[in-house]
Residue, then its C-alpha position, 0 to 999 in steps of 0.5 A: x500500500x505504501x508503494x502505491x501512495x509513493x508512486x501516486x505522489x511521484x506521478x502527481x509531482x511530475x505532472x505538476x512540474x510539466x504543467x507549470x513548466x509549460x505554462x510559466x517556463x521561458x525559452x533559454x537563449x543560446x548563451x544560457x544553453x551553452x553555459x548550462x551544457x558546460x556545467x552539467x558536463x563537468x558535474x556528470x564527470x565528477x559524479x562518475x568519478x565519485x561513483x568509481x571511487x566509492x565502488x573501489x573503496 
């Protein structure tokens, strides 16, 4: 029963994020996309290295 409640809450939260994002979201400029792309690439690399280190240790 708990799993069903958690799944309902997750789907409700995703539905709200998509609905509100489509209604109030504004498009990003090319500069913003480039900046976020660089930051996300670095964060993903750090996360992968951290996971490898955690697995080894």
